[in-house]
N, C-alpha and C positions, 0 to 999 in steps of 0.2 A: 488122502494124498491128492493134490491138485494135478491136473494135466499140464503138459508143457504148452507154452504159448509159442506159436510159430510166426516168424516174420514173413510177410508176404513176399519179400525179396529173397527168400531162402535159396531157391533154385539158382538165381543169378549169383548170389554170393558163393555157392558151391562151385559153380563154373569158374568164377574168378579165382578161387583158391586152387582149383585143379590146374589152371593155366599158369599159376605162380609156382616157381620152384622154391619151396619153403624149407628152411632149416628147422623151424619150430613154430608151432601155434600154441600159445599159452592162453588158457581160458579159466575164468573164475567169476561166478555171480554176474553174468551178463557182460563182463569185460573180456576183450580179446586183443592180444598183441600178436602180430604176425611178423616173423623175421624171415626174410628171403635168403636164398643162397648167395645173394650179392653182398651180404654182410662181410665187412673186412676186419671187424673187431677193433675199430679205431677208438672206441669208448666215448664218442661224442654223445650218444644216447644216454649212456650211464652218467656221464658228467653233468648232463642237463636235467636229469630226473630229480625233481624236488622231494619225491617220496622214497628214493633209494630202492626202487623196484627192480632195477636191472643190474645184471652182472655180466662181465665178459668171462666166458669159460672156454678154454682151448681155442681162443681167438674168435669166438662167436657170441653174439648177444643172447642172453637168456633172461627169463623173467621169473625168478624163484619166489618173489613176493608180489605176484600180480594182484592178489587180493587187496593190496594197499595202493594200487594204481589210482591216481586222481583223474585220469583220462584228460590230462591237460594238453597232450600232443606235443610237448616240448621235445621228447625223444624223436618223434617223427619229423618235426620241424628242423631239428639240428643234424639229422643224418645226412652226410654229404652225398650219399648215393641212393637215398630213398629206399633203404633196405628194411625199414621197419614201419609198420602201420598199426594204429590203435583204433579199435572199433568199440 
């Protein structure tokens, strides 16, 4: 079993996440999608995702198929209130 690789900016990223009110953080194989409390469920992210990764559930963006994320950032670029971030 190999050890985990840590990013040098891990502490900074943790602080950024702690300062962000998140509705959800979705993680898979080095991909991360962060949805903040600002999400209004408008579906702009979902409508622009070419891989069909995102869904709106109870008025909030979720990423049930994050493993298929292309990391193209189209969801992030099309969110009218910047409530989603792809890392």
